[in-house]
Structures are given as structure tokens and as C-alpha cells.
C-alpha positions as CSV (number, residue, x, y, z in Angstrom):
1,M,66.8,-3.0,61.5
2,A,70.5,-4.0,62.4
3,G,72.3,-1.5,64.5
4,Y,76.3,-1.8,65.3
5,F,77.7,-3.1,68.6
6,Q,81.2,-3.1,70.1
7,I,82.7,-5.9,71.6
8,G,81.8,-6.5,75.0
9,E,78.6,-4.1,74.7
10,T,75.4,-5.6,75.7
11,K,72.2,-3.8,73.9
12,I,69.0,-3.0,75.6
13,R,66.5,-3.2,73.0
14,P,65.7,-6.6,71.3
15,G,67.2,-6.9,68.0
16,A,70.0,-7.8,65.5
17,Y,73.2,-6.2,65.8
18,F,76.7,-6.9,63.7
19,N,80.3,-5.5,64.1
20,V,82.9,-5.7,61.8
21,Q,86.7,-6.7,62.4
22,K,89.8,-7.1,60.8
23,Y,90.5,-10.7,59.6
24,G,94.5,-11.3,59.1
25,Q,97.2,-8.6,58.5
26,E,97.6,-6.4,55.4
27,D,100.3,-5.4,53.8
28,A,102.7,-3.1,56.0
29,F,105.2,-1.9,53.4
30,G,107.5,-0.8,56.2
31,A,111.4,-0.1,55.5
32,V,113.6,-2.2,54.5
33,D,117.4,-2.3,55.1
34,G,120.5,-3.6,54.9
35,V,120.5,-5.5,51.8
36,T,123.3,-5.0,49.7
37,A,123.9,-6.3,46.0
38,V,127.9,-7.6,45.3
39,L,129.2,-8.5,41.7
40,F,132.5,-10.5,42.7
41,R,134.5,-12.9,41.0
42,S,135.5,-16.2,43.0
43,S,137.1,-20.0,42.3
44,F,133.8,-21.4,43.3
45,G,130.1,-21.1,43.5
46,P,126.9,-20.3,41.1
47,L,128.3,-18.2,38.1
48,G,126.1,-15.5,36.8
49,E,123.3,-16.1,38.9
50,V,122.2,-14.7,42.2
51,S,122.8,-16.0,45.7
52,V,120.9,-14.1,48.5
53,I,123.0,-14.7,51.6
54,E,121.8,-14.1,55.3
55,R,124.3,-12.4,57.1
56,E,124.1,-15.1,60.0
57,N,125.1,-17.6,57.2
58,G,128.0,-16.0,55.8
59,Y,129.3,-16.4,52.1
60,E,132.1,-18.6,52.8
61,P,130.1,-22.0,52.0
62,V,128.8,-21.1,49.0
63,Y,131.5,-19.1,47.6
64,G,134.7,-19.6,49.6
65,T,137.5,-16.9,50.1
66,S,139.5,-16.6,47.0
67,G,139.1,-14.0,44.3
68,T,137.4,-10.9,44.9
69,T,135.4,-12.3,47.6
70,D,136.4,-9.9,50.1
71,A,133.9,-7.5,48.5
72,L,131.4,-9.4,50.1
73,R,133.3,-9.5,53.5
74,E,133.2,-5.8,53.9
75,A,129.7,-5.2,53.0
76,L,129.2,-7.6,55.7
77,Y,131.4,-5.8,57.9
78,G,129.9,-2.5,56.7
79,G,126.4,-3.5,58.2
80,A,124.8,-5.5,55.9
81,K,122.2,-7.8,56.8
82,K,121.6,-9.7,53.2
83,L,123.5,-10.1,50.2
84,I,122.5,-10.1,46.7
85,A,125.6,-11.9,45.5
86,C,126.2,-12.8,41.7
87,R,129.8,-14.4,40.9
88,V,130.7,-12.7,37.6
89,G,132.2,-14.2,34.7
90,T,131.9,-16.6,31.8
91,G,133.6,-20.4,30.6
92,G,135.9,-21.7,33.4
93,T,136.3,-25.4,33.8
94,P,135.5,-27.3,37.2
95,S,138.3,-29.1,39.4
96,A,137.8,-33.1,39.5
97,L,139.0,-36.6,40.6
98,E,138.4,-40.0,39.1
99,L,138.0,-42.9,42.1
100,S,139.1,-46.3,40.8
101,A,136.6,-49.4,41.2
102,A,137.3,-53.2,40.2
103,L,135.7,-52.4,37.3
104,G,135.8,-48.8,35.6
105,K,135.8,-45.7,37.7
106,V,134.0,-43.1,39.3
107,S,134.1,-39.5,38.2
108,I,133.4,-36.6,40.9
109,K,133.6,-32.9,39.8
110,A,133.2,-29.8,41.1
111,R,129.6,-28.4,40.3
112,Y,131.0,-24.9,39.8
113,P,134.0,-23.8,36.9
114,G,136.9,-22.2,39.0
115,A,140.1,-23.5,40.4
116,K,139.4,-24.4,43.9
117,A,141.7,-27.2,44.9
118,F,139.6,-30.1,46.8
119,S,141.2,-33.2,47.7
120,A,139.4,-36.5,48.6
121,T,139.8,-39.0,51.2
122,I,138.0,-42.9,50.9
123,R,138.0,-45.3,53.7
124,E,136.5,-47.4,55.9
125,K,134.9,-46.3,58.5
126,L,136.3,-46.3,62.0
127,T,133.3,-46.9,64.3
128,D,131.3,-49.3,61.3
129,S,133.3,-51.8,59.0
130,T,130.6,-52.2,56.9
131,R,130.4,-48.7,56.1
132,K,133.0,-46.8,54.2
133,E,133.1,-43.0,54.1
134,C,134.4,-40.6,51.7
135,I,135.5,-37.1,52.9
136,L,135.9,-34.2,50.8
137,Y,138.4,-31.6,51.8
138,D,139.0,-27.8,50.7
139,G,142.7,-27.3,51.7
140,T,143.0,-28.8,55.1
141,Q,139.3,-28.4,55.9
142,E,136.5,-31.0,55.5
143,Y,134.3,-29.9,53.3
144,E,131.6,-32.9,52.7
145,T,131.5,-36.2,54.5
146,Y,129.2,-39.2,52.8
147,T,129.1,-42.5,54.3
148,F,127.8,-45.5,51.8
149,A,127.6,-49.2,52.1
150,A,130.5,-51.2,51.9
151,G,131.3,-54.0,49.2
152,E,130.3,-55.5,45.9
153,D,128.9,-52.2,45.1
154,E,130.5,-49.1,46.4
155,A,131.0,-47.0,43.3
156,A,127.2,-47.2,42.6
157,A,126.6,-46.4,46.8
158,L,129.0,-43.8,46.6
159,V,127.0,-42.3,43.5
160,E,123.5,-42.8,44.9
161,A,125.2,-40.9,48.6
162,M,126.3,-38.1,47.0
163,K,123.6,-37.2,44.8
164,S,122.5,-34.7,48.0
165,S,125.5,-32.6,47.1
166,G,125.4,-29.1,46.5
167,S,129.0,-28.7,45.6
168,F,129.4,-31.7,43.5
169,T,128.6,-34.0,40.8
170,V,129.4,-37.6,40.3
171,E,129.1,-40.3,37.9
172,L,130.0,-43.8,37.1
173,T,133.1,-44.9,34.1
174,E,132.0,-47.6,32.6
175,S,130.0,-50.5,35.1
176,G,132.1,-48.6,38.0
177,S,130.8,-51.7,40.2
178,G,133.5,-53.5,43.0
179,V,134.9,-52.1,46.0
180,L,136.6,-48.6,45.4
181,E,140.2,-48.0,45.7
182,N,141.1,-46.2,49.3
183,V,143.3,-43.1,49.0
184,S,143.9,-40.3,51.4
185,Q,143.8,-37.1,50.3
186,A,144.0,-37.6,46.5
187,E,143.6,-34.0,45.2
188,F,142.0,-33.3,42.3
189,T,143.0,-31.6,39.3
190,I,142.3,-28.4,39.4
191,G,139.8,-26.4,37.0
192,T,140.2,-22.9,35.6
193,D,138.4,-19.7,36.3
194,P,136.0,-18.2,34.4
195,S,137.3,-15.2,32.0
196,V,136.0,-11.8,33.0
197,T,134.7,-9.1,31.3
198,N,132.5,-5.6,31.0
199,A,129.8,-7.7,29.7
200,D,129.8,-10.1,32.4
201,Y,129.2,-7.7,34.3
202,S,126.3,-6.3,32.3
203,S,124.7,-9.8,32.6
204,A,125.4,-9.4,36.5
205,L,123.5,-6.6,36.8
206,Q,120.5,-7.9,34.8
207,Q,120.4,-11.2,37.4
208,V,120.7,-8.9,40.5
209,E,118.1,-6.6,38.9
210,K,115.1,-9.3,40.0
211,Y,115.9,-8.4,43.7
212,Y,115.2,-5.2,45.7
213,F,118.5,-4.0,47.6
214,N,119.5,-0.5,48.6
215,T,123.2,-0.3,47.3
216,I,125.0,-2.3,45.5
217,C,128.9,-2.3,44.4
218,M,131.0,-4.6,42.3
219,D,134.8,-5.7,42.5
220,T,136.5,-3.2,39.9
221,E,138.0,0.4,39.7
222,E,137.6,0.6,35.9
223,P,136.2,3.3,35.0
224,A,133.7,1.9,32.0
225,V,132.3,-0.4,34.4
226,H,131.1,2.0,36.7
227,E,129.4,3.7,33.8
228,L,127.8,0.6,33.5
229,L,126.5,0.4,36.4
230,S,125.5,4.2,36.6
231,A,123.5,3.2,33.0
232,F,121.9,0.1,35.1
233,L,120.7,2.6,38.3
234,D,119.0,5.2,36.0
235,R,117.2,2.2,34.1
236,I,116.1,0.4,37.0
237,Y,115.0,3.8,38.4
238,D,112.6,3.9,35.5
239,A,111.1,0.8,36.4
240,G,110.4,1.7,39.5
241,Q,113.4,0.4,41.6
242,F,115.4,2.4,43.9
243,G,119.5,2.0,44.3
244,I,122.4,3.8,45.2
245,G,125.9,2.4,43.6
246,V,128.9,3.0,45.3
247,I,132.3,2.8,43.5
248,A,135.8,4.4,44.3
249,G,138.6,4.7,42.8
250,K,142.7,3.6,43.7
251,H,144.8,5.7,45.9
252,S,147.4,4.9,42.5
253,T,145.5,7.1,40.2
254,A,146.0,10.5,40.0
255,L,143.7,12.4,43.0
256,N,142.4,14.8,40.6
257,D,141.9,11.9,37.7
258,R,139.2,10.5,40.7
259,I,137.7,14.0,41.6
260,S,137.0,14.1,37.8
261,A,135.6,10.8,37.7
262,A,133.3,11.6,40.3
263,Q,132.3,14.8,38.9
264,G,131.6,12.6,35.9
265,F,128.7,11.2,37.3
266,N,126.3,14.3,38.7
267,K,123.8,12.0,40.2
268,E,121.9,11.0,43.6
269,N,121.9,7.2,43.0
270,M,126.3,7.5,42.9
271,V,128.1,7.7,45.7
272,Y,132.0,7.9,44.6
273,V,134.6,7.4,47.8
274,L,137.9,9.5,46.8
275,N,140.4,8.3,49.2
276,G,139.5,4.8,50.4
277,H,143.2,3.7,51.3
278,V,143.1,2.1,54.9
279,H,144.2,0.0,56.9
280,A,142.2,-2.6,59.1
281,K,144.8,-3.3,61.8
282,E,147.4,-5.5,59.5
283,T,145.0,-5.6,56.8
284,E,145.5,-2.9,53.8
285,L,143.0,-2.1,52.1
286,D,141.6,0.1,49.3
287,G,139.3,1.0,46.0
288,Y,136.7,-1.5,45.5
289,Q,137.1,-3.1,49.1
290,T,136.3,0.4,50.9
291,A,133.6,0.9,48.5
292,A,131.9,-2.2,49.9
293,Y,132.5,-1.3,53.8
294,L,130.9,1.6,52.4
295,A,127.8,0.2,51.2
296,G,127.0,-1.9,53.8
297,M,127.3,0.9,56.0
298,I,124.8,3.0,53.6
299,A,122.4,0.1,53.0
300,A,122.3,-0.2,56.9
301,C,121.6,3.0,58.3
302,P,118.1,3.7,58.9
303,S,117.0,7.1,57.0
304,N,116.1,8.7,60.2
305,Q,120.2,8.7,61.2
306,S,123.3,10.9,58.9
307,L,126.1,9.0,58.4
308,T,128.1,12.0,58.4
309,H,131.0,11.7,61.1
310,T,130.0,8.2,61.7
311,V,133.0,6.6,63.0
312,M,134.2,3.5,60.9
313,E,135.4,1.6,63.5
314,R,137.1,-1.4,61.5
315,Y,139.7,1.0,60.3
316,S,142.3,1.5,62.1
317,Q,144.4,3.7,60.0
318,L,143.8,6.5,57.3
319,D,146.8,6.3,54.4
320,E,145.5,9.1,52.4
321,A,145.1,11.8,54.0
322,L,143.7,15.2,52.7
323,T,144.2,18.6,53.4
324,N,141.1,20.9,54.7
325,T,141.8,22.6,51.2
326,Q,141.6,19.2,49.6
327,I,138.4,18.2,51.4
328,I,136.3,21.2,50.8
329,S,137.2,21.2,47.4
330,A,136.8,17.6,46.6
331,E,133.2,17.7,48.3
332,K,132.4,20.7,46.7
333,Q,132.4,18.5,43.1
334,G,130.2,15.4,44.4
335,C,133.3,12.9,46.2
336,L,132.5,11.0,49.4
337,V,135.8,11.8,51.9
338,L,137.2,10.2,55.0
339,S,139.0,11.7,57.2
340,S,140.0,11.8,60.8
341,N,138.9,13.3,63.8
342,T,140.3,14.3,67.2
343,L,140.7,10.9,68.5
344,E,142.4,10.1,65.1
345,Q,139.7,7.8,64.2
346,V,138.5,7.6,60.8
347,W,135.5,8.6,60.2
348,I,132.9,9.7,57.0
349,D,133.4,13.4,56.3
350,S,130.4,14.4,54.9
351,A,127.8,11.6,53.8
352,V,127.2,13.0,50.6
353,N,126.4,12.0,46.6
354,T,128.0,12.8,43.7
355,L,125.1,14.8,42.3
356,V,126.8,18.6,42.4
357,N,124.2,20.2,39.9
358,P,120.6,19.1,40.1
359,D,118.3,19.8,37.5
360,E,115.0,21.6,37.5
361,N,113.1,18.5,39.5
362,K,115.3,18.5,41.8
363,D,116.4,20.5,45.2
364,E,119.5,20.8,46.9
365,G,118.4,17.5,49.2
366,W,118.9,15.2,46.3
367,K,122.8,15.7,47.3
368,K,122.5,13.8,50.9
369,L,122.5,10.8,51.3
370,R,120.1,10.8,54.5
371,R,117.3,12.3,52.3
372,V,118.1,10.4,49.9
373,K,117.5,7.7,51.4
374,A,114.1,8.6,53.0
375,R,112.9,9.6,49.8
376,Y,113.7,6.5,48.1
377,E,112.3,4.8,51.0
378,L,108.9,6.8,50.7
379,L,108.9,6.3,46.9
380,Y,109.4,2.2,47.6
381,R,106.5,2.1,50.5
382,A,104.2,4.5,48.5
383,N,104.3,2.7,45.4
384,S,104.4,-0.8,46.7
385,Q,101.1,-0.1,48.7
386,A,99.9,1.6,45.9
387,D,100.3,-0.7,43.4
388,A,98.6,-3.6,46.0
389,L,95.6,-1.4,45.5
390,V,95.3,-1.5,42.0
391,G,92.6,-3.5,40.6
392,K,90.9,-3.9,44.6
393,V,89.1,-0.3,44.9
394,D,86.5,1.5,43.1
395,N,87.5,4.4,41.2
396,D,85.0,6.5,42.8
397,T,84.9,9.0,46.2
398,N,85.3,6.3,48.4
399,G,87.9,3.9,46.7
400,R,89.9,6.8,46.2
401,A,89.2,8.0,49.5
402,A,90.6,4.6,50.5
403,I,93.6,4.9,48.5
404,T,94.4,8.4,50.0
405,G,94.5,6.6,53.6
406,R,96.5,4.1,52.9
407,L,99.2,6.4,51.5
408,Q,98.9,8.9,54.0
409,K,99.4,5.9,56.6
410,I,102.6,5.4,55.3
411,G,103.5,9.2,55.3
412,N,102.4,9.4,58.6
413,D,104.6,6.5,59.6
414,M,107.4,7.8,58.3
415,V,106.9,10.9,60.4
416,Q,106.6,8.8,63.7
417,E,109.7,6.8,62.9
418,G,111.6,10.2,62.4
419,K,112.1,10.1,58.4
420,L,109.8,13.1,57.6
421,A,108.8,16.3,58.7
422,S,105.4,16.0,57.5
423,A,103.6,14.3,54.7
424,S,99.8,14.9,53.2
425,V,97.9,12.9,50.9
426,Y,95.3,14.3,48.4
427,E,93.4,13.7,45.0
428,N,95.1,16.0,42.2
429,T,92.2,18.8,41.5
430,D,94.8,19.1,37.9
431,Y,93.5,16.3,36.5
432,P,90.3,15.0,38.2
433,A,89.6,11.4,38.4
434,D,88.5,9.5,35.3
435,A,87.2,6.0,33.5
436,D,90.2,4.0,35.5
437,S,92.8,6.6,36.3
438,C,92.9,8.8,39.4
439,W,95.8,10.9,40.1
440,F,97.2,12.0,43.6
441,V,99.8,14.5,45.1
442,I,102.2,13.6,48.0
443,D,103.6,16.5,49.3
444,V,106.7,15.9,51.8
445,V,109.1,18.0,54.4
446,D,111.5,15.5,55.0
447,K,114.6,15.7,57.5
448,D,118.0,16.3,57.7
449,S,120.4,16.3,60.6
450,A,122.3,19.3,62.4
451,E,125.5,19.3,60.4
452,H,126.7,22.7,60.3
453,I,126.9,24.3,63.9
454,Y,128.0,27.6,64.3
455,L,129.2,29.3,67.6
456,S,129.5,32.7,68.5
457,Y,131.9,33.6,71.3
458,R,132.3,36.8,73.1
459,F,134.8,37.3,75.4
460,Q,135.4,40.8,77.2
461,F,138.5,42.7,78.3
462,S,137.3,43.5,82.0
463,T,137.5,40.8,84.7
464,N,134.0,42.1,85.9
465,I,131.2,40.4,85.8
466,E,128.4,42.2,84.9
467,T,125.2,41.9,86.8
468,E,121.6,43.0,85.6
């Protein structure tokens, strides 16, 4: 009979021995932080579809800096590591330029609609008279450069050279053969920006739904669009996707109206920044810009930390400071309020969402951003692990033990990571496993931060120090 052996072990008795090892890596289903979805407007870039932008690559090469791309900028300043970027709008026309050849013309068009100003230079290459180059400019900056053979087929050669462009399309008009006329920064006919309606935001949300994100923000303070976002987050939650929306009103809107807007959500997945009118040195920010910065902060913050009293390093001045009475009242009604510490630094007064009155299935912990992030993280990791096991284990004692073990490991990991106090996974005895169905319970105690510290000082009149 075969026996088991440890690697490196030498057996005394003759016989066959076996060893079992893991080959390859199992799915880890760890935390995913730092992902922020942003809906915005610009004068260039893919329209109505998502671009996944890594922090180190930046958004400018794809969308430029026009419109409300500052929402992308602020999310990155807040700490987002990855952007799920979706340009909002419908219609519009692309910028275009026609270059003259000996016969016909060459038409160059921006690949995307929008009022982005381009120009082009056609000239002989300075170091090689047998080559010419086409330099495309965004304002005064070189945007793309292509070289092509000089001679009788320059037009066709340019078309072939620009086939690889991600920003422009180029085609021959008529035959388009012969030498291209040299030009110096010939300006494109500027296109028109797409129109934007509430329906365009709704369409953009459908595109974003295909991707995982921690937080989502948008470039508007329009209440109707905020309602679309809230309904969207509820819908994808029911489908097993967890995200937090971050919105704000402008300081030009009456404070009580902003408080009422926040109060109207009463949800753990919506954050309303009440007084986001700030300065970042010489740059004035408000409304959606501040919400985008907060969205980046919340996404990047691991769920074993709180953002309460976290200094917002980018901000040099809080332009709408509230009184103590106003702050207390606003926070009781579900507003995230900015205040200043004793060093006059702008910070988050209390990291809360808009939930004020939890329903019968939710406790007070759902009001705190740290605990919501920890709970959403557990839901994501455990659900992903369970989904990976569907159809892969038998619905018997051993198979269910495998499910329990994998889920328990995630709970244990989150305890070790300082995100949970405890987690226990076991089969649900109220619903015995049967056929292809089995039920489990995950008992969780999550953590909170020490945010209310009470100090009792005891002074005495006598100056004599009593000793025991």
C-alpha cells in the first residue's frame, strides 16, 4: 500500500510513496483599491465609451485638457490609481484639414468629434531630402509626427504612413497623387463639441457598468443627474457590484438646499460634499471638482483606515467655512463637511455618507465610509471566491467544507489586514444543503476608528501633592 512522503524525507521501508503539491497559483481575490470612474465632457477623445487610464499614463494624451477633464485631474490628485473614464455626449463634428497634391487632395480628420484645434506642417525632412514629414500640432505642442517618401506618390505615402494613427483618419480625395504642397502649421477647420443631455449621462453609466470601480463621480451639480447616478448604483448593487458615488453642490446654491439634497439620498453608497468651495493655491475649485478629489481619496484609502480628520493636502484655503453649529447639523443630516484643523489645514471633518436612517437590515456602521468600504470589500472578495467555485466542487460534505475554507481564508486575511475584528464562516443550519443548492453564513465584526476621544481633567485647588 502506498504511503505519503514529505519532500526531502527518506523512508525506511521499501514501497511506493506519494506527495501532493499545489501547481500554479489559485485566485487570490484580494482588495482592489484606487479605481475611480469619471463621467466628463471634452473636445476630443472616444465618445460614449470607456477608456481605462492608468495613473502613470495620464489622461491628457487621450482627452486633452478642455471641457471638464479637470474632474479626471482632481480624481488623480485625490489618489486614484486607475480611471474608468467615459466622455459624455452625442453628435458633434471632427476638426479637419485638406492638403493639396498635384492631383486631388488629402483629407485629414480628427478621429473624434469636438472643437479641438489642430494644425499641420508638411515639409522636407531636414536630415534626409528623400523623405518628407507631416507634423501635427495641438496648439503649439507637437502631437504626432509621420515621415513618408518624397516624390511623385507623396499623397499616397502619407495616407499609408498615417494608418497607425489613433487620433486621425486620412484619405485621398480624387486620385490625390503627386507631390504634396508644403505648408507651415496650417490650421484645421475646427469641429463642434457634442451636445450633452441627461440621457447621455445615462448611456455613459451603462458603459461604466462593465468595469469594476470603488468610487464614481461626474462633472455636474445637476440634481437630476445625481438621481440617475444614485439609481444606477442601487441597480448594480442588486447585480453584485459595489461602488460609492461622490457628488457635491456649488457654493452658489443655498446651504439649506444643499443639505436637503444630501438628506434626500439617505444611502450608504452616496456621499454628498457639502461645502466644497476651496482654493488649491491660485486655482479655485468647487462642486464637481471637489467631489472628484474626494472620489479619488475614498477609492485610494484602504479599508483599514479612516478618512476622518485626513488633511486634504492639495487645498490651501477653505472658502466656505461653517460654524460648529452648522457642521453638527449638516453631519446629522448626512453631509460630508470640510473644516479646518488648528494649523488651518483643510480636512474632512467626518468621513460619512448620506445614510441617516438605516432600514431594518442595516446597522449604524453603514453610515461610516471606513466600514462601508470594508463591508463592500468583503462582499466583493467573498462573492468572487464563491463564484469561482460554482460547478467546481461537489455538493457534499467535502465540497461544502472546501467552500467554507476558501471563504474563511478571506475573512482571516481581512482580520490580519486590520479591516475586520473577526469573521466566521459556517453552513446555514436553517437551510440544509439539497440538490445543487447550499447555504452559508458569514458572521462579521468589522472595525472602526477612534473618532471620539473624551478626556476628563481633574484639578484641585490645593497645591499640595498628595502621595499614597
